[in-house]
C-alpha positions as CSV (number, residue, x, y, z in Angstrom):
1,M,38.9,31.3,15.3
2,K,35.2,30.0,16.3
3,Y,33.3,27.8,14.8
4,Q,30.2,28.1,13.9
5,R,27.2,26.1,15.7
6,G,23.7,25.3,14.5
7,V,21.1,23.9,12.6
8,A,20.8,24.0,8.6
9,L,17.5,25.4,7.3
10,S,17.3,22.2,5.2
11,G,17.8,19.6,8.2
12,L,15.6,21.8,10.0
13,I,12.9,21.3,7.2
14,F,13.7,17.4,6.9
15,W,13.4,16.8,10.7
16,G,10.3,19.0,10.9
17,I,8.3,16.9,8.1
18,I,9.6,13.9,10.0
19,F,8.5,15.0,13.3
20,I,4.8,16.0,11.6
21,L,4.2,12.8,10.2
22,V,5.2,11.1,13.2
23,A,2.7,13.1,14.8
24,V,0.4,12.9,12.6
25,L,-0.1,8.7,12.9
26,G,-0.2,9.5,16.6
27,M,-3.3,11.1,16.4
28,K,-4.8,9.0,14.3
29,V,-3.7,5.9,16.1
30,T,-4.5,6.9,19.7
31,P,-7.7,6.9,19.6
32,S,-8.3,3.2,18.5
33,V,-6.2,2.2,21.0
34,I,-7.7,4.7,23.8
35,E,-11.1,2.3,22.5
36,Y,-8.9,-1.3,22.7
37,S,-8.1,-0.4,25.9
38,K,-11.6,0.5,27.6
39,I,-12.7,-3.1,25.9
40,L,-10.4,-4.9,27.8
41,K,-10.9,-2.8,30.9
42,D,-14.8,-3.5,30.0
43,V,-14.1,-7.4,28.9
44,K,-12.2,-7.8,32.7
45,A,-15.1,-6.1,34.4
46,T,-17.5,-8.0,32.8
47,A,-15.5,-11.3,33.7
48,A,-15.1,-10.1,37.3
49,K,-18.6,-9.9,37.7
50,M,-19.8,-12.6,36.7
51,G,-20.6,-15.7,38.4
52,P,-19.7,-19.4,37.3
53,E,-23.6,-20.1,37.1
54,S,-24.0,-17.0,34.4
55,T,-25.7,-17.8,30.8
56,V,-23.8,-16.3,27.7
57,A,-27.0,-13.5,27.0
58,D,-26.2,-12.8,30.5
59,V,-22.3,-11.8,30.0
60,R,-23.4,-10.5,26.7
61,N,-25.8,-8.0,28.2
62,T,-23.7,-7.3,31.2
63,F,-20.7,-6.1,28.8
64,D,-23.2,-4.2,26.8
65,R,-23.8,-1.9,29.6
66,F,-20.1,-1.7,30.1
67,A,-20.1,-1.1,26.9
68,E,-22.6,2.0,26.8
69,I,-21.1,3.7,29.8
70,D,-17.9,3.7,27.9
71,M,-19.4,4.8,24.9
72,L,-17.7,2.0,22.5
73,E,-19.4,1.1,19.1
74,F,-18.1,-2.5,20.0
75,S,-21.0,-4.8,20.9
76,G,-21.6,-8.3,22.8
77,K,-22.2,-10.0,19.9
78,E,-18.1,-10.2,18.9
79,L,-17.5,-11.9,22.0
80,E,-16.6,-15.4,22.4
81,I,-17.8,-16.3,25.5
82,S,-16.8,-20.0,27.4
83,K,-15.8,-21.5,30.5
84,N,-12.5,-22.5,32.1
85,G,-12.3,-24.6,35.1
86,G,-15.8,-23.1,36.7
87,K,-14.6,-19.3,35.7
88,I,-15.9,-17.8,32.3
89,V,-13.4,-16.6,29.7
90,I,-14.2,-13.9,27.4
91,E,-12.1,-12.9,24.4
92,F,-12.3,-10.8,21.4
93,A,-10.5,-10.0,18.0
94,Y,-11.2,-7.3,15.3
95,E,-9.4,-5.3,12.9
96,K,-9.1,-1.9,12.8
97,R,-8.2,0.1,9.6
98,I,-6.9,3.6,10.0
99,P,-6.7,5.5,6.7
100,L,-3.6,7.4,7.0
101,F,-4.0,9.3,3.3
102,W,-4.5,8.7,-0.4
103,N,-4.5,4.9,-0.9
104,V,-2.6,4.0,2.1
105,S,-3.9,3.0,5.4
106,L,-2.9,1.4,8.4
107,L,-4.3,-2.1,10.0
108,I,-4.4,-3.3,12.9
109,D,-5.0,-6.2,14.7
110,Y,-6.7,-6.2,18.3
111,K,-7.2,-9.1,20.2
112,G,-7.7,-10.0,24.4
113,S,-8.8,-12.1,26.8
114,S,-10.0,-11.9,30.3
115,V,-7.2,-13.8,31.5
116,G,-3.5,-13.0,30.9
117,Q,-2.3,-10.8,28.4
């Protein structure tokens, strides 16, 4: 006797809906993650370019030039700039609210620094 194999229609619909929901969530979150990675890259490039004699205004202007190239809405005014052991340390933190459906949204807290993770 042969046993039937395959997927039931109800199982196919259930897993199809789950797959679609995960795909939509990924499509909504991915641009935000890409923007964060660009900001982090620009912060590290700015810190590497600046010398210990650089002023806060110089650091912000340099970051703004990098951000303009990457077409970011994030500006140098939102950076926290300090010196640690003669090196410039640049930190940032911000929230991104991503609307999903109806009155449900996803809130992601991003933070980064020019040193370490």
